[in-house]
C-alpha positions as CSV (number, residue, x, y, z in Angstrom):
1,X,17.3,-47.6,48.4
2,X,20.8,-46.1,48.6
3,X,21.7,-42.4,49.0
4,X,23.3,-42.1,45.7
5,X,20.0,-43.6,44.0
6,X,18.1,-41.1,45.5
7,X,20.1,-38.4,44.4
8,X,20.3,-39.8,40.9
9,X,16.3,-39.5,41.2
10,X,16.1,-36.2,42.2
11,X,18.8,-35.0,39.9
12,X,16.7,-36.5,37.2
13,X,13.4,-34.7,38.1
14,X,15.3,-31.5,38.2
15,X,16.8,-31.9,34.8
16,X,13.3,-32.8,33.4
17,X,11.7,-29.8,35.1
18,X,14.3,-27.5,33.9
19,X,14.3,-28.9,30.3
20,X,10.4,-28.5,30.2
21,X,10.6,-24.9,31.8
22,X,13.5,-23.9,29.1
23,X,11.4,-25.3,26.2
24,X,7.9,-23.9,27.5
25,X,9.8,-20.5,27.8
26,X,11.0,-20.8,24.1
27,X,7.9,-22.0,22.9
28,X,6.1,-18.8,24.4
29,X,8.7,-16.1,23.1
30,X,8.3,-17.8,19.7
31,X,4.2,-17.5,20.0
32,X,4.3,-13.9,21.6
33,X,6.5,-12.7,18.6
34,X,4.2,-14.4,16.1
35,X,1.4,-12.8,17.8
36,X,2.9,-9.4,17.6
37,X,3.6,-9.9,13.7
38,X,0.2,-10.9,13.0
39,X,-1.2,-7.9,14.8
40,X,1.2,-5.5,13.3
41,X,0.5,-6.7,9.8
42,X,-3.3,-6.2,10.1
43,X,-2.3,-2.6,11.5
44,X,-0.4,-1.7,9.1
45,X,-3.2,-2.9,6.4
46,X,-5.7,-0.7,8.2
47,X,-3.2,2.3,8.3
48,X,-2.5,1.6,4.5
49,X,-5.9,1.9,3.8
50,X,-6.8,5.0,6.2
51,X,-3.8,6.8,4.0
52,X,-5.4,5.8,0.6
53,X,-8.6,7.2,1.7
54,X,-7.0,10.5,3.0
55,X,-5.5,10.7,-0.1
56,X,-8.3,10.5,-2.1
57,X,-10.5,12.6,0.2
58,X,-7.6,15.4,-0.2
59,X,-7.7,15.4,-3.8
60,X,-11.4,15.6,-4.0
61,X,-11.9,18.1,-1.1
62,X,-8.9,19.8,-1.1
63,X,-7.7,18.9,2.6
64,X,-7.4,16.0,4.7
65,X,-9.6,15.2,7.4
66,X,-9.4,14.3,11.2
67,X,-13.2,13.3,11.4
68,X,-13.4,9.7,11.4
69,X,-17.4,9.9,10.4
70,X,-16.6,12.2,7.5
71,X,-13.8,9.7,6.3
72,X,-16.0,6.6,6.6
73,X,-19.0,8.6,4.5
74,X,-16.5,9.6,1.7
75,X,-15.6,6.0,1.5
76,X,-18.9,4.7,1.3
77,X,-20.8,7.7,-0.6
78,X,-18.2,9.8,-2.1
79,X,-17.7,10.1,-5.7
80,X,-14.1,10.6,-7.4
81,X,-13.4,12.3,-10.7
82,X,-11.2,10.9,-13.3
83,X,-9.2,13.9,-14.5
84,X,-7.2,14.2,-17.5
85,X,-4.6,16.8,-17.8
86,X,-3.6,18.2,-20.9
87,X,-0.7,21.3,-21.6
88,X,-0.8,23.0,-24.9
89,X,2.2,25.6,-25.5
90,X,1.3,28.8,-27.6
91,X,3.4,31.7,-29.0
92,X,2.6,35.1,-27.6
93,X,2.4,38.3,-29.6
94,X,5.7,39.2,-28.7
95,X,7.7,36.1,-29.2
96,X,7.5,34.3,-25.7
97,X,6.0,30.8,-24.9
98,X,3.1,30.3,-22.7
99,X,1.7,26.9,-21.3
100,X,-1.9,26.7,-21.5
101,X,-3.0,23.9,-19.0
102,X,-6.6,22.3,-18.9
103,X,-8.6,19.7,-17.4
104,X,-10.9,17.3,-18.8
105,X,-13.1,15.0,-16.7
106,X,-13.2,11.7,-18.2
107,X,-15.3,9.9,-16.0
108,X,-16.7,9.5,-12.4
109,X,-16.4,6.7,-10.2
110,X,-16.8,5.7,-6.5
111,X,-14.7,7.1,-4.0
112,X,-14.5,3.4,-2.6
113,X,-13.3,2.2,-6.4
114,X,-10.7,4.6,-6.2
115,X,-9.4,3.4,-2.9
116,X,-9.9,-0.3,-3.2
117,X,-8.6,-0.8,-7.1
118,X,-5.7,0.7,-8.8
119,X,-5.5,0.4,-12.8
120,X,-1.6,-0.2,-14.1
121,X,-1.0,0.5,-17.6
122,X,1.4,-1.9,-19.2
123,X,3.6,-0.2,-21.7
124,X,6.3,-1.5,-24.3
125,X,9.7,-1.7,-22.6
126,X,11.3,-1.3,-25.9
127,X,10.7,-0.9,-29.5
128,X,10.1,-3.9,-31.6
129,X,7.6,-6.1,-33.8
130,X,4.8,-8.0,-31.6
131,X,5.3,-11.5,-31.3
132,X,2.3,-12.6,-28.9
133,X,0.7,-11.8,-25.4
134,X,1.4,-14.1,-22.9
135,X,-1.6,-13.8,-20.8
136,X,-5.4,-13.5,-21.7
137,X,-8.0,-10.8,-20.7
138,X,-9.6,-11.6,-17.6
139,X,-6.5,-13.5,-16.5
140,X,-4.5,-12.9,-13.3
141,X,-1.3,-11.1,-13.6
142,X,1.7,-11.5,-11.3
143,X,4.7,-9.5,-10.8
144,X,7.5,-11.2,-12.5
145,X,5.1,-13.4,-14.7
146,X,5.8,-13.3,-18.6
147,X,3.3,-10.3,-20.4
148,X,4.1,-10.2,-23.9
149,X,6.8,-11.0,-26.2
150,X,8.6,-8.7,-28.7
151,X,11.0,-9.5,-31.7
152,X,13.8,-7.2,-30.9
153,X,16.7,-7.2,-33.7
154,X,16.0,-10.3,-34.7
155,X,15.5,-11.9,-31.0
156,X,12.6,-12.9,-29.2
157,X,12.1,-11.2,-25.8
158,X,9.4,-11.8,-23.4
159,X,8.7,-8.6,-21.0
160,X,7.3,-9.2,-17.5
161,X,4.7,-7.6,-15.2
162,X,5.9,-5.0,-13.0
163,X,2.8,-5.1,-10.8
164,X,-0.2,-7.6,-9.7
165,X,-3.9,-7.3,-11.3
166,X,-6.2,-8.7,-13.3
167,X,-5.9,-8.3,-17.1
168,X,-9.1,-5.9,-18.1
169,X,-7.8,-4.7,-21.5
170,X,-5.4,-5.5,-24.5
171,X,-4.7,-3.7,-27.4
172,X,-5.3,-5.5,-30.6
173,X,-2.2,-6.2,-32.3
174,X,-1.2,-9.0,-34.9
175,X,2.1,-10.8,-35.1
176,X,4.9,-8.6,-37.1
177,X,3.1,-5.2,-36.4
178,X,5.6,-2.5,-35.3
179,X,5.7,-1.8,-31.6
180,X,7.3,1.7,-30.1
181,X,9.0,1.9,-26.7
182,X,6.4,3.4,-24.3
183,X,3.4,2.2,-26.5
184,X,0.2,1.0,-24.2
185,X,0.1,-2.8,-24.6
186,X,-2.4,-3.7,-22.0
187,X,-4.1,-2.6,-18.9
188,X,-4.5,-4.4,-15.4
189,X,-6.4,-3.8,-12.6
190,X,-5.1,-4.3,-8.8
191,X,-7.2,-5.0,-5.8
192,X,-5.3,-3.2,-2.8
193,X,-7.7,-3.8,0.3
194,X,-9.9,-6.5,1.1
195,X,-13.5,-5.6,-0.4
196,X,-15.2,-7.1,2.8
197,X,-13.3,-5.3,5.4
198,X,-15.8,-3.4,7.6
199,X,-15.4,0.3,7.1
200,X,-17.3,1.2,10.0
201,X,-14.5,0.4,12.2
202,X,-12.1,1.9,10.1
203,X,-11.1,4.1,13.2
204,X,-10.5,1.2,15.7
205,X,-6.8,-0.6,15.8
206,X,-6.8,-4.0,15.2
207,X,-6.9,-6.5,18.0
208,X,-8.7,-3.8,20.4
209,X,-12.2,-3.4,20.8
210,X,-12.4,0.1,21.9
211,X,-8.9,1.6,20.9
212,X,-8.8,4.4,18.2
213,X,-6.0,5.5,16.0
214,X,-4.8,8.8,17.0
215,X,-5.4,11.4,14.2
216,X,-4.0,14.9,13.2
217,X,-5.0,16.9,10.3
218,X,-4.1,20.5,9.7
219,X,-3.0,23.2,7.2
220,X,0.5,24.3,8.6
221,X,2.8,27.2,7.1
222,X,6.0,25.8,5.2
223,X,8.3,28.0,3.4
224,X,5.8,30.9,3.3
225,X,3.3,28.6,1.9
226,X,0.1,26.7,3.2
227,X,0.4,22.9,3.1
228,X,-1.7,20.2,4.2
229,X,-0.3,17.6,6.7
230,X,-1.7,14.2,8.4
231,X,-0.7,11.9,10.6
232,X,-2.3,8.7,12.1
233,X,-0.6,6.3,14.9
234,X,-1.3,3.7,17.2
235,X,-1.3,4.8,20.4
236,X,-1.1,1.6,22.0
237,X,1.2,-0.8,20.6
238,X,1.3,-4.7,21.3
239,X,4.9,-4.4,20.8
240,X,6.8,-3.4,24.1
241,X,9.4,-2.3,22.0
242,X,7.3,0.2,20.4
243,X,7.2,2.6,23.2
244,X,7.0,6.4,22.0
245,X,10.1,7.0,23.6
246,X,12.1,4.9,21.8
247,X,15.1,6.4,20.0
248,X,14.8,4.0,17.0
249,X,12.6,5.6,14.1
250,X,11.5,2.1,12.9
251,X,10.9,1.0,16.3
252,X,8.7,3.9,17.6
253,X,4.4,3.2,17.3
254,X,3.3,2.3,13.9
255,X,2.3,5.6,12.0
256,X,2.1,7.6,8.7
257,X,2.5,11.0,8.0
258,X,3.5,13.7,9.9
259,X,2.3,16.9,11.9
260,X,5.4,18.8,10.5
261,X,6.4,17.6,7.5
262,X,4.7,17.1,4.0
263,X,4.5,13.3,3.7
264,X,2.3,10.2,3.8
265,X,5.2,7.7,4.2
266,X,5.0,5.0,7.0
267,X,7.4,4.2,9.6
268,X,7.5,0.3,8.4
269,X,8.4,1.4,4.8
């Protein structure tokens, strides 16, 4: 075998080896990025659930909680009152107006129902006359899909849903009935979280068996007033770029809320 042929074979082997290495390296990077995206999506969903539970807990108990057992028990066994606020303006004896606010409890539902589901009213976007509904009770409404049709200034206009959810009720309208802008048309109910989620694992970061979210809840003073604050964050990011000392706000460990500001915003939003 000639020297030239040997060199050619060696170069071919080296080329194939280098090609395999590069392809494998690229695939590994893509796989790692996909795994990070999948895990971060699960973490964000868990943080959103915790946030919704904390907000409901605050509305019922007057403060947030940093006790995971209390929060879990609230989700599983707590009650949530549906309260209607009414405001009435009266004229006092000396001529000034005074506002009287009253609260009526319309219903009491489970805390879990309040946290996992949301009801959305679909109100008339414009005034006109009723033509038809484009969806039936019990059907699933999709954001951007046709909801109802009104005749506006002689032209039929189909209005679309702004939220997702199942249609739970519709107002009884017949063709030709006048509709006023803002009038309630129907109600839809949205399921915000997986109802089969394991609430007992609420405190744990998805992807780990024994790592809990860091949670902080306190009452602090702001502008001479006491306010409630909450912060929940992932203490062990999967993404190496999300280390705590990263200067970019949107690359810090996934979290919502703040220890110093009155907010429940997440840094993924």
